[in-house]
N, C-alpha and C positions, 0 to 999 in steps of 0.2 A: 448521919447523926440521928439517934432515936429520939422521938418526941418524949419530953419529960412528963407531959401531961396531955390528955386528949382535949378536944374542944368541949366547952361547957355550954349547955343549953338551959335557958331560963324560961319558965312557963308561967302564965298568969291564969286568971279564972277561966273556966271552961277549957282548960288545957291548951290554950293558944300559945304559940311560941312568941316570946317577947324579945329574946336576944340570943345570939350565938357569939360566944367569946372564943376566938381562936387561941391556939397554944401560945402565941406570942403576945397575947393580951388585947389585940385589936377586937373591936366589938361591932357587930351588925345588929341593928334594932328593927323591930317590926311593930307597926301600929295598926289598929283595927277600928272599925266603926262600931256602933252600938249593937249590931247584929253579928259581931265577931268576924266580919269580912275584912280581908286585908285591904288597907288603904294607903299604906306608906311603908317604904323600906329605906332605912338610913344606913349608909355604908360607913366604913371605919374613918373616912375623912369628913363625915358630916354631910355628904351629898345625898340628895333625896330623890327617890323614885316614887311617883304618886299615881294612884288610881282614883277615878271618880265614877260613881255608879248611878244608874237611874233607879226609879222606885222598884223596879223588878229585880234589882241586883246586878244588872248587866253593866259591864264596863263601857262607858261612853267616852271616856277621856283618859289618856295615859301620858304621863310626862316622865321622861327618863332622866338619868343622872346629868346629862348634858343640857337639859331644858327642852329637848325636842318633844313636841306635842303631837300626838296621834289621836284622832277622834273616830268613833265608831257609830254606825246606825244599824238598827234592827227592824225587822218587820213584825207584824202582830203575833207571829208564831215564835218569836224570839230568835230567829235566824239572822245572822249578820248579813247585811246587804251592802254595806259600804265601809271602807276604811279611807280616811282622809289624812294626807300627809302635809307637813308645813309648806311644801313647795306648790300647793294648790293642785296636786295630783290626787286622784282617787282610784281605788280599786272597787269595782261593783260586782255583785253576784246575783244571778237569777237561779231559781230552783224549779224542779218539776213537782208534780203532785205527790211524788214519793219522798220529797225532801232532798233529792240529789241535786248537786250543782250541775247546771246545764250550760252556764255561760259566766265567764269572768271577763270584764272589760276594764280597760285603762282609760281614764278621763283626765283632761285638764279643764279646770273650771275656776274662773275668777269673776270679778264684777263685770268684765267686758265680754267674755266669751265662755262658751261651754262646748267642747268638742271631744269626740271619742278618738283615742290614739290607736288602739288595737283591741281585738276581741279574741278570746279563746273559748272554744265551744267543746262540750262533752256530750257523748251519746252513749246509751246503755241498751243492753238486751233485756229480754223478759225476766231474766234472773237478777236484774239490776247490776250486772257486771259491766264495767267500762269497756266499750268496744271501739271508741274513736275519740281522739282529742286533737283538735286543730288550732293552730295559731298562725300568725303571718309567716313563720319560718319553717313550719313542719306540719305533717299529717302523720299521726301515730295511730295505728290500728291494732286491735287485739282479737284473737279468735280462741275459743275454748272448746274442749271436747264435751261429751255427754255428761261427764262427771264434774264439769266445771273447772277443769284444769287448763291452764294456759298452754295452748299448743302452737300459737303463732303470734309474733309481734312484728309489725312492719313500721319502719321509720323512713318516711319519704321514699317508699317503694322498696327499701332494703329489708329483706325478711330474715327473721331468726325463728327457726322451727324447733319445737320441743316435743319429744316423745316420752311417754311414761310407761312404767311397768304396772300392769293392772293388778298383779298379785300383792305387791307391797306399797304401791302408790309412790314409788321413788322415780326420779328422773333417769331415763335410759339413754337419751341422745339429745344433743343440741347441734343444730346445723345452721351455718350462715356462710354464704358464698360457697367456696369449694372446701370449707373446713367442717369436719365432723368430729364431735367429741362424744365418745361412748363412755358411759358411767356404769359401774357395778357397785352394789352395796351389800353389806353384811347383814346378819340377822337382827342386829341392834340398830340398823339404819346408818351405820358408819360407812363412809366411802372406802372401797377396797381397791378400785382400779379406775384410772382415767386414761383413755387411749385417744390419740389424735390421728385421724385418718388411718393409714397403715403402719404408722410408727409403732415401735415397741411400747406397750402400755406402761404407765407409771403405777406401780403397785404400792399400797399403803398397809402397814402393819401397826397393831395397837397393843398396848400392855393390858394388864388385868383390870385397870380402872378406866380404860377407854381413851388413854392418851396415845397419840401417834408417836411411835418411837422409830419408825423407818419408812422412808419412801424410796423406791428403787425401780430403775429401768434396766431391763436385761441388755440394753445397749451399752450400759456401763455406769450411768449416773446413780449415785446414792446420796441420801441425806438422812442422818440419824439424829434423834433428839432424846435427851434424858432430863429427868426432872428431880426437883427437891421433894422432900417428904410432904411439903405443903402444896405441891402441884405447880410450882414455878419452873420455868425453863432453866436448866442448870448447865447443860452442855449441848453443843452442836458439832457435828462432823459432816463434811460434804466433800464431794469430788468424785473420783473414779473408784468404784468399789472393787477391791482386789478379792481374791478368794479367801485370803487370810482375814480380811475385814469382815466378810459375810459370815465366816465360821465363828469369828470372835463375838459378833453381835448375837448370833443364834445361841451360843453357849453361855454368854453372860450379858443378857439384854439390859441390865442395870449398870454395867460398867462401860463407859464410852470408849470404843476402840479408836485406834488411829486410822486416819484416812489420808487422802493424797493432797488435799488443799486447805480446806477450812477446818481449823481446830479453834473453837470458841467456847468460852465458859463464862458464867455469870455468878456473881456473889451478891447476897442481899443482907440487909440489916434486919432487926427484929420487927421493924415497921413495914417490911417487904419492899423497901426502896432498893433499887439497884445501886450498889456501892462500888462495884468493880466489874470490868469486862476484860478478860484475857483473850487475846486474839493473835494467832501466829503471824498474821499479816500486819496488823496495826499495833501489835504489842498491847500494852496495858493502858486502860482508861479508868480513872478513879473519880467518884462523885461524892460531894459533901453536901449536906442538907441543913436547913435551918429548922426551927420548931414547927413551921408550917409545911414541912416536906417540900420546900422549894430548893432548887439547886443553888448553892452559894459558890461552889468551886468545882471546876472540871479540870482534872490533871491528865495530860496526855503523855504517852511515851515519847522521849526526845529523839528517837532514832531518825524520824523523818522530818525534823525541824518543826514539830508541832509546838503550839503555844498554849499555856494554861489559860483558863478563863475564870473570872470571878464576877459575881453578880450581887447587886443590891436591889431591894424591892421597897415599894411604898406600902402603906397600911392596907391597900386594896390589892396587893399581890402583883402590881405592875412593875416591870423592869425599869429602874431609874438609873442604874449604872452598870456598865459592862467593861471590865478591865481585862486586857489581854497582856500576858507576860510570858517571857521565855520559859520553857520547861526547866525546872530547877537545876538539872544536871548539865544544861547546855552551856552555861556561862559561869564564870566565877561569882561567888556570892556578892563581892563588892560591886560587880557590874550588873547585878540583877536589879530590875525595876520595871516600871510600867513602860511597855512599848506602845501600847495603844489604849487610850481611855475614852470611853464613849459615855455620854450622859443623855438621858431622855427626859424631857419635860412633859409631864402628863397634865391633861385637863379633863377631869371627870372620866378617867379611864382610857383616854386615847392620846397618842403621842402628838404633840404640837411642834416640838423642836427637838432635833437630835444633833448633838455635838460630836464631831469626829476629829481625828488627828489632822485632817486637811482642811477643816472648815466646819460647816454645819448645814443641816437640812431643815427646811420649814415645811410643815404639813398643814394644808388648808382644807376644811371640810365644808360641804354645802349645808343648807338648812335642814336637810334630812339626815345629817350625820355621816355621810359617805365621803371618803377622801376624794376631793376634786382636783387638787393640785399638790405636787411636791416640787419644791424648788431646792436645788442642790447648789450650795455656795462653796466653792473651792478657792482657797487663797491664790491670788494671781491669775484667776480665770473668770470669765463671765459666768453668771448664774445659768444653770441648765434646768429646764422645766419639764416635768412630766404632768400630763393632764389626763383626767379620767372622766368618762361620761357614763351615766346610769339610767336605767328605765324605771318605771313606776314600781316594778317588782324588786327593785334594789339589785338588779343584775348588771354587772359591768358590761357595757355595750361597745365601748371604744377606749383605746389607750393611745395617746399621742406621746411619742418619745422625743427626747431632746434633739435627736438627729433629724427630725421632721417626718418620720414614719407615722402612719396611722393604722392601727389594727382594730378590726371590727369583729365582734363576737355575736353569735346567734345561739338561741336556746329553744328547746321544745316546750310543750305545755307542762312538763314536769320539772323544769329547771335544769335539765341535762344539757350541757354545752354541745352543740352540733357542729360548729365550725369556728375557725378564726381565719381572717383574711387581711392581708396587707393591702389596704385600699389606696394608700399613698406611700410610694417607695422612694426614699431619698437617694437610692443607688441607681435609679433608672437613668440618670444623666450620664452615668459612667458606662452604659452599654454601647458598644461600638456597632453601628449599623453596617459596617464593612464586613462583619463576621456573622452573617445570618445563620450559619450552621451551629452556632453556640446555642444550646438548649436554654430557654428562658428559666429563670429561677422559679421555684415553687412559691406561690403567694397565698395559697389557701390550704388549710388542713381540715379535712372532714372527719368527723368522729361518729362511730356507731356504738350503740349501747344495748345491753340486755339487762333490763331492770336497772340496778345501780352499778353494774359492772361495765366499764369502758372496754369494749372488746376489739375495736379496730380503729386505726388512725391511717388516713390516706392523704398524702400530699397531692396537690393539684397544681400543675404549671399555670403560668400566667395566660397561656392560650386555651386553657380549659381542659387539657388532656391530663389523665391520671398518671401520676408517677408510680406505676405499679411495682417497680423494683424496690421502692422505698416504703411500700405499704406494710404495716405491721399489725398482726393479730395478737391480742392478749387473751390468754386462756385461763379459766378460773375453776376452782372447786365450787360446787353449788353453795350459795350462801356466803361466800367469802368476798372480801372487799379488796384484797391484794392479789394480783395475778400469780398463778402457779407456773405459767409457761409463756414463752414468747415464740411467735412463728413468723418467719420472713423468708420469702423465696425458697420455700421447701425445707428450710433449716429450722429444727425444733430445739429450743433452749429452755432450761428450767431455771426458775427464780428461787433463790434461797433468801429468806427473810430473817430478821432478828427476833428478839423476844416479843416485840409488839407490832410486827407486820411491816417493818421498813425493809425494802429490798437492799440486800448487802452484796450479793454475788449473783452472776448469771453463768450457767454451765451449759455446754453442749450435751447432747444425748449421751455421748461417750464419757462425760465427766470432765471435760477440759474447760477450765475457767476462761471466760471471754470478757467479763466486766466485773468490776468491784468498786465499791464506794462506801463511804460512811458519812453520816451527818454530824455536825458539831452540835452543841447543846440545843440550839433553837432552830436548826434546820439547814445550815449552810453545807452544801455537798462538797466533799473532798473525794476525788477520783483516784483510783489506783492506776498504775501506768500501763495497764493492758491496752488502753485506747491509743497510746502513743505509737506512731509509726504504722498504724493500720489504716488502709484505705477503706472507703465505704463499701467497695465491692469485695473486700476480703470475706471469705466464707465464714470466718469466725468473728467478724466485726459485729458488735452489738452495743446498743445504748439503752439506757433505762431512764425515763423521765419521772418515774414515781418516787416520791419522797416519804414523808411521814404517811401513815396509813390513810388512804383516800385522797392524797394530794398528788397533783400532776404539775410539773414545772413548765412555765412558759418562758422560753429562752428570750423572747423579745422584751419582756418586762422584768424578768427575774421573780415574778410573783408565782405562788403556788395555787392553782385552781383547786378548790376544796369543796366541790359539789355545789353548795349553796352560798359560798363566800370565797374570797381570795385572801390568802395568807401572805404576810410579808415576813420573810426570815430575818430581815435586818432588825425589825422592831419586836418580833415575837408576838405580833398582834394581827388581827384582821383589819381590812380596809373599811369595813362597814359594820354597823351594830348587828347583834344577833337577831335574825328574823323571828325567832320565837321568844324574844324578850328575856325576862328573868327565868323562864323555864330552862334556858340554856346555861344559866349560871349567873352569879352576882356581878360578873365583869363582862358587859355586853361586847367588848372588843377583844377580850382575852382569848387565847388559844386554849391551853390547859395550864394548870398551875405547875405541873411537873412533867416535862416532855419525855422523861426516861421511863415513866410508868403509866402515863395516860395518853389517850389518843382521841381525836375528834374527826372521824372519817367523813362526816357530812357537813362540817362547818356549822353545826347546830349545838351540840352538847358533848362534853367530854366524858370519858369513861375509862375504867381500868383496862389496859390493853395487853397484858402479858398473855401470850398465846399458849403458855404452859397450863393455864387455868382450864379446868373442864368447862368453865362458863364462857369461854371466848366465842364459841359459835352462837350461843344465845345472846352474847353481848352485841355482836354485829346485827343479829336479827332484832334485838331490842332497840338498837338505834333506828332501824327501819320502822319498827312499830311505833316508836316514839314520834317519828316524823309524821307517820300517817295520822296518829292521834292529834298532834298539834295542827296539822293541816285541816283535819276535820273540825277542830275547834275554831280555827281561823275562818273556815268557810261557813 
């Protein structure tokens, strides 16, 4: 549906924004003090977000829509030195003479005691570049060349090496473990080749306006992309490139040729919303929108037993109703009706109760606004309880499952998750000591990062040995947030993503499909049957845990790790409020208002995600810069 009218903005004296009126008529109001500084935001439900300032104009108190109160302290130079949360925890900072943060500490302080819980320390070189960051779970070190470019990063002793071209200042090589990635760039700085060790390079071709229209490996894999006149992704073809395919794309680069596996096309309305996706594997998907560009209905092709979805939202764009019905052509009209109807009760933007066909779920939050407990009530069964623990930095540190398992999570100084460990295993009682030859289960997963890219995951057995056969490396184009390739046991596979960076297929070098999946409207994964009947030691067996751009699914909890927060696909919301407050949007628990056109790769702020746009690369870099900026403000 095309919007009948755009949002209306109302301004007051000195050009301050007084109100924003959405196309559906809901209104957000803004209030200011006598010096035109923002002091209050009133959302469409009348809930208030407040700021209190000192005489210098610095925010000393912040109260969000839920009533959560955060207080701030500053030194005489105006630098923030402490943030105090409602649970009596504090984050404190120390600075050097240059104004750089050298220490961040977590404290618990009440009337009876004051104790330091943990400390993170930062070190810098003479150029004021960060060279070391340590916290209780990690030591991260950086080295730079004479021109100030990053040439080495080490995380707990694991090193990632970068080499640069002196002529054009582009990245030439990245090496970690036994893996080497060689890069080549064109005259305009565009990536033209990516080669993994001695495998055939993946080559990239671009059209006259700089959009990638072909990536190809001489081993057989090809992936072509074609665009609308406004720069949106219109067609995708992927699989094994025949000679006829290559000749066709060279002769007619604007006409999508046929390939061997993936034939996917996208249709848009005049507001640039995706209204249809045609796919040879999944057939047709149609989307309908309301005046606020939110999805009200998703229609799936009935061939595979899919069900249509309908949604309703409150004035603050939160999901309040999710209705699932059979696809219209599956059953007679007189038998059509609701198969599954879900209702979500919201309190100040967060789900408090969710009704399902089998019962209901209660959501309980701690005083700091983070989900502490989810209780699942199923008719005829005892309640099942999930519990979640958090640290002062609002990072999830433990998850207790209804089975009795406990999972523990660790992070480095930059909030990147380094490991997850099953510290309590409810299945241990079933291990038979009479069969010691049976290999113990993997209980820990260790992760390696290069910047914001998750590049390696390594399972570790209960006895501490590495499950090397299950180790996976994820390989990226420079600056991207979604992996380009997957490497395991000498096998290289390429990832094909949709219009906004969600992995949809994985292919071997030769162009043979080994994995396929798609997400429903708010992120529930549906797999294609490639994985059925394949053993884990099958040379073409692959899996992919990546979901929406920047999200990684945890099988133990069903949650999606989203860099700085965790996303729940059932509710379409995060488990904790936005770390950057209203800078991330007017809904502190919301993912994005439209998951078919927007992404939030860092769990901080949403943005337009169509990779057909020429701005997509700057978009992802912009997310990173926005985070650096907000972190600097916070510090």
